[in-house]
C-alpha positions in Angstrom: -32.5 -19.1 -67.5 -35.5 -17.9 -65.6 -36.0 -14.3 -64.5 -33.2 -13.6 -61.9 -35.7 -11.4 -60.0 -37.6 -14.6 -59.0 -34.4 -16.0 -57.4 -34.2 -12.8 -55.3 -37.8 -13.3 -54.2 -37.1 -16.9 -53.2 -33.9 -15.9 -51.3 -35.6 -13.1 -49.4 -38.5 -15.4 -48.5 -36.2 -18.0 -47.1 -34.2 -15.4 -45.2 -37.3 -13.9 -43.5 -38.5 -17.4 -42.8 -35.2 -18.1 -41.0 -35.4 -14.8 -39.1 -38.9 -15.7 -37.9 -37.7 -19.0 -36.6 -34.8 -17.4 -34.8 -37.1 -14.6 -33.4 -39.4 -17.3 -31.9 -36.5 -19.1 -30.2 -35.0 -15.8 -28.9 -38.3 -14.5 -27.8 -39.1 -17.6 -25.8 -36.1 -17.1 -23.7 -35.7 -13.3 -24.0 -37.1 -12.6 -20.5 -34.4 -14.7 -19.0 -31.8 -12.9 -21.0 -33.1 -9.6 -19.9 -32.8 -10.6 -16.2 -29.3 -11.9 -16.8 -28.3 -8.6 -18.4 -29.9 -6.7 -15.5 -27.8 -8.8 -13.1 -24.6 -7.9 -15.0 -25.4 -4.2 -14.8 -26.2 -4.4 -11.1 -22.9 -6.1 -10.4 -21.3 -3.2 -12.3 -23.1 -0.7 -10.1 -22.1 -2.5 -6.9 -18.4 -2.4 -7.9 -18.6 1.3 -8.6 -20.5 1.9 -5.3 -17.8 0.0 -3.4 -15.0 2.0 -4.9 -16.9 5.2 -4.1 -17.5 4.2 -0.5 -13.9 3.3 0.0 -12.9 6.9 -0.4 -15.0 7.9 2.7 -16.3 11.0 0.9 -17.6 12.9 3.9 -16.6 15.2 6.7 -18.2 16.7 9.8 -18.7 20.5 10.0 -19.7 22.7 13.0 -22.7 24.9 12.3 -22.7 28.4 13.9 -25.9 28.6 16.0 -28.1 31.7 16.4 -27.1 34.1 19.2 -29.6 32.6 21.7 -28.2 29.1 21.1 -24.5 29.8 20.9 -24.0 27.6 24.0 -25.1 24.6 21.9 -22.5 22.9 19.7 -24.1 21.5 16.6 -22.3 19.4 13.9 -23.7 18.2 10.5 -22.6 15.7 8.0 -21.2 17.0 4.7 -20.4 14.9 1.7 -17.3 16.1 -0.2 -18.0 14.1 -3.3 -21.1 12.9 -5.3 -21.4 9.6 -7.2 -20.5 9.6 -10.8 -23.6 10.4 -12.9 -22.9 7.3 -15.0 -24.0 5.2 -12.0 -27.5 6.5 -12.5 -27.2 5.5 -16.1 -26.2 2.0 -15.2 -29.2 1.8 -12.8 -31.4 2.9 -15.6 -30.1 -0.1 -17.6 -30.9 -2.4 -14.7 -34.4 -1.1 -14.4 -35.2 -1.1 -18.1 -34.1 -4.7 -18.5 -36.1 -5.8 -15.5 -39.2 -4.0 -16.6 -39.0 -5.1 -20.2 -38.4 -8.7 -19.0 -42.1 -8.7 -17.9 -43.3 -7.3 -21.2 -41.4 -10.0 -23.0 -42.9 -12.9 -21.0 -46.3 -11.3 -21.4 -45.9 -11.8 -25.1 -44.9 -15.4 -24.5 -48.0 -16.1 -22.5 -50.5 -15.1 -25.2 -51.3 -16.6 -28.6 -49.0 -15.6 -31.5 -51.8 -13.6 -33.1 -51.7 -11.2 -30.2 -47.9 -10.8 -29.9 -47.9 -7.9 -32.3 -50.0 -5.8 -29.9 -48.1 -3.1 -28.2 -49.2 -4.1 -24.7 -47.3 -4.0 -21.5 -47.3 -6.3 -18.4 -49.8 -4.7 -16.1 -48.7 -3.0 -12.8 -51.6 -1.5 -11.0 -51.3 0.1 -7.6 -55.1 0.6 -7.2 -57.5 -2.2 -7.8 -59.2 -1.3 -11.1 -62.4 -3.2 -10.0 -62.7 -1.8 -6.5 -65.9 0.1 -5.9 -67.2 2.7 -3.5 -70.9 2.2 -3.7 -71.8 1.8 -7.3 -68.8 3.6 -8.7 -65.3 2.3 -9.5 -62.5 3.9 -7.4 -60.5 4.1 -10.6 -62.8 6.2 -12.8 -61.0 5.8 -16.1 -62.4 2.8 -17.9 -59.3 2.6 -20.1 -57.3 1.3 -17.1 -59.6 -1.8 -16.9 -59.6 -2.1 -20.7 -55.8 -2.1 -20.8 -55.5 -4.7 -18.1 -58.0 -7.0 -19.7 -56.2 -6.6 -23.1 -52.8 -7.4 -21.5 -54.0 -10.7 -20.0 -56.3 -11.7 -22.9 -55.3 -15.1 -24.2 -53.3 -16.2 -21.1 -54.0 -19.5 -19.4 -56.2 -19.1 -16.4 -53.4 -20.0 -14.0 -51.1 -17.4 -15.6 -53.8 -14.7 -15.2 -54.1 -15.7 -11.5 -50.3 -15.3 -11.1 -50.3 -11.9 -12.8 -53.2 -10.7 -10.7 -51.6 -12.0 -7.5 -48.4 -10.0 -8.1 -50.2 -6.6 -8.6 -49.2 -3.9 -6.1 -52.7 -3.3 -5.0 -52.8 -6.8 -3.5 -50.7 -5.7 -0.5 -53.0 -2.9 0.6 -52.9 0.9 0.5 -50.2 1.3 3.1 -47.6 -1.0 1.4 -48.5 -0.8 -2.3 -46.2 2.1 -3.1 -43.2 0.1 -1.9 -44.3 -3.1 -3.7 -41.4 -4.3 -5.9 -43.5 -4.0 -9.1 -44.8 -0.5 -8.2 -41.2 0.7 -7.4 -39.9 -0.9 -10.6 -42.6 0.7 -12.7 -42.1 4.1 -11.1 -38.4 4.1 -11.6 -38.7 2.9 -15.1 -41.1 5.7 -16.0 -38.9 8.3 -14.3 -35.8 7.2 -16.2 -37.5 6.7 -19.5 -39.6 9.9 -19.7 -38.3 12.6 -17.4 -34.9 12.4 -15.9 -32.1 10.1 -14.7 -32.9 8.2 -11.5 -32.3 10.4 -8.5 -29.6 9.0 -6.3 -29.4 10.0 -2.6 -26.1 9.6 -0.8 -26.0 8.9 2.9 -24.6 7.0 5.8 -26.2 3.9 7.4 -25.7 3.1 11.1 -23.9 6.4 11.6 -22.3 7.1 15.0 -20.5 10.3 16.0 -17.7 10.4 18.5 -16.8 13.7 20.2 -13.6 14.0 22.2 -13.2 17.1 24.4 -10.9 17.5 27.4 -10.5 13.8 28.0 -14.2 13.1 27.8 -15.8 11.0 25.0 -19.4 11.5 23.8 -20.9 8.9 21.5 -24.2 9.7 19.7 -26.1 7.5 17.3 -27.6 9.1 14.2 -31.0 7.7 13.5 -32.1 6.5 10.1 -30.3 7.2 6.9 -28.0 10.2 7.4 -28.0 12.3 4.2 -26.0 15.4 3.4 -26.7 18.1 6.1 -28.0 15.6 8.7 -27.3 16.4 12.4 -24.7 14.0 13.7 -23.7 15.6 17.0 -25.2 18.1 19.4 -24.0 18.9 22.9 -23.2 21.8 25.4 -21.2 22.5 28.5 -23.7 23.7 31.2 -22.0 24.8 34.3 -18.5 24.6 32.7 -16.4 27.0 30.7 -16.6 26.3 27.0 -13.5 24.8 25.3 -11.9 26.3 22.3 -12.8 24.8 19.0 -9.3 23.2 18.7 -10.0 21.3 21.9 -13.1 19.6 20.4 -12.7 16.7 17.9 -15.9 15.3 16.2 -15.7 12.3 13.9 -18.4 10.2 12.4 -18.4 6.6 11.2 -20.9 4.6 9.2 -21.4 2.8 5.9 -21.8 5.1 2.9 -24.8 4.0 0.8 -26.2 5.1 -2.4 -30.0 5.1 -2.2 -32.8 5.8 -4.6 -35.4 8.5 -4.3 -38.7 6.7 -5.0 -40.9 9.6 -4.0 -41.6 8.5 -0.5 -41.2 11.1 2.1 -38.2 10.6 4.3 -37.6 7.2 2.8 -34.6 6.4 0.6 -34.3 2.7 -0.1 -30.7 1.5 -0.6 -30.4 1.1 -4.3 -28.4 -2.1 -4.6 -30.3 -4.0 -1.9 -33.7 -2.9 -3.2 -32.9 -3.9 -6.9 -31.4 -7.2 -5.9 -34.6 -7.9 -4.0 -36.7 -6.9 -7.1 -34.5 -9.1 -9.3 -35.1 -12.1 -7.1 -38.8 -11.5 -7.1 -38.8 -11.3 -10.9 -36.9 -14.5 -11.3 -39.4 -16.2 -9.0 -42.3 -14.8 -10.9 -40.9 -15.7 -14.3 -40.3 -19.2 -13.0 -43.9 -19.4 -12.0 -45.1 -18.1 -15.4 -42.9 -20.1 -17.7 -44.9 -23.3 -17.6 -47.7 -21.4 -19.3 -45.7 -19.9 -22.2 -47.3 -20.7 -25.5 -44.8 -21.9 -28.1 
């Protein structure tokens, strides 16, 4: 008999050869699997959000005004319950799968010799090649180097698609709400600093005040978060009622939004992420014809 160690070497070589073949098959489709998984997590989030909203976890509270404004009756929205922290964890899974989908397809778009490079799918909010005079707006040359390395080896058409989907293409006023910019920002926050910050509020909120047979309806503008003013009124020229004679209620749709770092803007989480998911599926569909086997 030959040396049994040689048999082990042969077996191990065959095993790794099979693993490589399986890896190639899985990698070719992995971006699609990532998006499917993100969709499953997003449906899980939607179900939890619907259950939470059905409990109507909010009340209206009167706020005692300063002495000079005691004649003004002011009511604010108060939430009595916050979303389960696990909902932020589920959103983190959604975002991680969507972001890594792009990194996976980037690997599929470049030759095999470059697939072991730890490079990411570029997401630039400022044009790396924009100049003011003779100087680049983005001073760090590593940004341009990383971008070029990320697309090196791609087909010309694939490079054009990647460039077209960069956030800086929509201009300075809109680039921070570009789907790829938001996705990148949320992914970095979840991965490196904290759980995604959820903001609870009411959409299309309307307050109804009933007092001595009169009804006052007031529309609450924007996304009404905890502490938002929902009703404000007075009784000029008339005696004030007792508090028991005044009934204030508020109606609206409870929403769970995401803090994306934009002042006074809280995009509704589910709607925003479904939009990003649709954009990614479209982009992946455009890029797949240029995947290198």
